[in-house]
N, C-alpha and C positions, 0 to 999 in steps of 0.2 A: 569653476572659480580659480583664479590665479593668485599665487602668493606674491605680495608686493616685494619689489627688490629690497626695500628697506629692512624687511623681516630677515631675508637671507643675509644681508650685511650684518645685522645685529647678532644673529646666531653665529656668524663667522667670528665675531669678536669674542663671544662667550667661549666658543670652542678653542680659539687660539690662546685665550687666557688660561683656560683649563689645561691645555697641553703644556704651556710654559710652566705653570705651577707644579704639575705632576712630573714632567719629564726633566725640567731644568733644576727646580728647587727640591724635588722629591717631597713635596708637602701635599696636604690634603686640600682639594678644591671641592666645595660644597655649594652647588647651585641652589638658589632659592626659588622654589616653584610657587610658594605662597607669597603674595604681593607684600613687599617691604619697601616702602616709599624711598626711592633713590638708592636701593641696595640690590645688586643682582646676585651676589654670591658671598660666601665666607671662605677665607683661607685659614687653614690651621697649620701652625708651625710645628714641625716634627723633628726631634733629635733621634736619629736612628729609628728605634722601635718605640720611643717614648712619645706619648701624646699627652700633653699637660694643659690643654685648654688655652693656649696662646693663640688668639684669633685676630683676624683683620676682616673688616667689612669692605666689599669692593663694589664700586660703580663702574660699569664697563660701557664705553662708547666706541662704536666702530663706524668708519667711513672717512673718505678723504676730506670731507667738509670740515672735520675737526682739526685739520692740519693747515687750514687756510690762513689763520692769523698768527704770523710769526712773532716770537718774542725773543729775548736775549738767550740764545742757546737752546731754544725750544719753541713751544707753541702755547698760546693763551687758550685756556678753556674757561668758558663763562657759564657757571651754574646760576640758577635763579635763587632768589633769597630764601624761598621755602626749603630748598635742598640744603643750602648752607646751614640754615638754622637746625635742620634735622640732623645733619652730619655732625655738627659741633656738639650736639647733645646726645649723640649715639653712645651706647654702652661699649662699643668697640672703636678702636682707631679706624678711620676710613681712608681708603686708597682709591683714587681715580685712575682708571686705566684707559688709555686711548689706543685703539688698534688700527693700524694702517693696512687696508686691504692689499695695496700694491707691494709694500715691502714685507708684509706678514709680521711686522714687529709690533710688540705691545710696549708702550711707554707709560710710566706710572708717576704719580706724585701723591704724597700724603696730604690730607686735608687737615690743616691746623692754622692757628693764628699767624704763624710766621710765613705760611705759603699763600694765604689769602690776601688779595689786594683789593681795596675798595676802588670803585670807579667814580668818575665825576658825575655820573648819572645816578649814583646811589646803589649800583649793583656790585657784583663781585667778579673777580677773575683769578685764575690759578695758573701759574706757569708750569707746564709739564716739560721737563728737560729732555732733549733728544738723547742725552747720555743715560737717562734712567730707563734702561731696557729691562724688561721682565725676564731675566735669565739669572745665571749664577752670580752676577755682579750685584743683584738686588738682595741677596740672602742676608748680608749683615745689617743693612739699614732697616729692612722690613722685620727682621727678627728682633731688632732693638725696639722698634715701634710696638711690637706685640707683647713685649715684656711687661710684667706688672707683679705686684706682691701676690704670692700664692692665694691669699684670701680673696683678693680682688678677682683673680682669674676664675676661681671657683664660683663666685657670685655672678660673674659675667656669663658663665656657662648656663647657670640656672635662669638668668634673665632671658637669654636667647632661646631657651627651650620652653619658655612660658606659654607660647601659643600651642605647643604640642601638649603640655600639661593640661591646659584649659580644654582641649578637645577630649582628652581622656576624662576630665572632670565632668564634661557634659554628656558622657555616655558613649562617645565614639570609640571604636576599636582601632588601634594603631598597630600596624604590622611592619616588621623589618624583613626585607628580602635580601639575602646575601649570596653572592657568587664568589667562591673561594677557589683560586687556582692552586691546586694542591702540589704541583710539581715546581712551583716557583720559589726559589730560595728567599725572594724578597717578601714572601707572604702576601703577594698581590691579591687584591679582591675588590669588590664593589659592594656598597651598602645603599639600599633604597628604603626610605621611610615613607609610609603612605597610610591613608585612611581606608580601612576595610569597609566596603559598601555592603557586604554580606549578600551580594547578588550573584556570586560566582564569577564575577568579572575581575579585572585587574584593579588593585587599590588606586585611589586617587593620590598621585605623588605629592609629597611635601618637600622632600629634599633627597638628593643622591650624591654620593661622593666615593672616590676611590681610596683604598687604604693599602699600606705596605707594612704588615705586621711582623715581618721577619719570621723567626722561629716561634713566635708567640702563638698560643692556642686561642683560636677564635672564640671558643666557648668561655674562656676566661676573660678575654679582652672586651668583647662586645658589651657585656653588662656594665662595664666601667664607663662606657660611652653614654650610658643613659642612667646615671646614678639616681635620678629622680623617679625611676620606675623599676618594678620587678620584671624580669625577662623570662619568658617561658616559651615552649614550643607552641606553634599554632596547631591546635588539636586536629582540626578538620584535615589539614594537609598531611599531617603525620599519620592519622588514621587511614587515609586513602592510600598512602605509600605503603603502610604495613600490610593492608589487605592485598595490594597488588603483589607484594613480595610473597605473601602467603599463597596466593593463587598460583604464582609461578612455581613455587616449591612443592606444594601439596595437592594441587588439584589437577586432574586430567579429565578430559571429556572425550568419550569414544565417538565412533563414526555415526552412531545413532543419536548423539546428543545427550547421552546419560553422563552425569557428573559423578566423579569418584574422588573422595578425600582421603589422603593417607593419615591425617589426623585433623581434629577440629581446630578452629582458629584459637580458642582459649588455650588449648594445650600448646599449640605452636608459639603463641605470644609469650607464654610462661617461660619457654626456653630461649627467648630472644630478648633478654633484659637489655635496655638501652641506657646510654648516658642521658642525663636530664636535658642538656642542650646538645644538639647533634644535627648534622645534615639529614635531610629526608631522602635525598637521592644524589647520584653522581651522573655527570654527563660525559660520555665518551672517555671515561677514565681520567679526565683532566680537571673538571670543575665540580666541587661539591656545592649543592644548593641547600640553603637554609631558609626557613620561614619561621620567624619568631614573633611573639606578641608582647606588647608592653601593657603593664597594669600600674596605675599610679600608686606609689608607695608613700610611707610616712613623710619622707623628705619632700616629695613633690606636693603632697597635700599641705604640709606646713609652709612651704615656700609660697604657695598661692595665697595663703592667709596673710603672711607677712608682706608680700608684694602688694596685696590689695590695701593693707593698712598704710604702707609707705606711699602709695599713689593717691589714696583718698584722704589721708590725714585723719582717719578714724582713731578714736582713743580706745575703743573696745574692739578686740580682734575677732571675737565670735559673738553671735547673737544669742 
């Protein structure tokens, strides 16, 4: 089977947008693996090491065909009515990004009443300016678009995490895989959230994003990214890592295959007390690897009840 050229073009647009957000703006790009109608990713605005829930939703389109219809100082993009309705009611400000494969540039426009133009046929079009390039020049306007009252920002975060909370509420296990580059002063790393299938394979991905935490401690910052859940080490992975370390330190096997232990595992483990949240291994002295597990906490459970009430209009919150 061959991959259609359109798939390669689409992935090129997502990759180019991610690079622009991370390298030019120094913000967080969080691709959406779970289907969200008309939304491909989220962008989180960062001030230095501060992550405060200022988010933008992004729809990414890539291909020269999106640049065929010229407009005043840019190009017209024509979304369908369903997308416009969804974007205008989204809990986040929405940005359309058009990626040109030839120039490698990403051009952007906010979706709002002032940028939407009705057409004579009852449809919609949005002018994406040529000067709106996704680079350092986009920082001020996009930062302003993501601003909101702190209360609203916190509620937005909970609304966006609702699908993950619902997975936990249904009995699924969610794991966080982290790669932390320990020698980078920027605190560079990557975080992947996924569903543990409990079959020994890789988790089913839900979202992944890069972070730059500076001098901040990952063990302190990561739990704040998931305020609706308790964060703990993923026991199976850490037990395996501990046993491997124990075997390397305390166990020898002679030429005849006989096994000798300098101390038993319980004694060894008692002398190796660990921090509650910690990496389970290091790769080549460069990257610490973590695997953590999420468990729905009181905030998450309460939010699901309130959200259900708000959406269904029920007068009684619990049965």
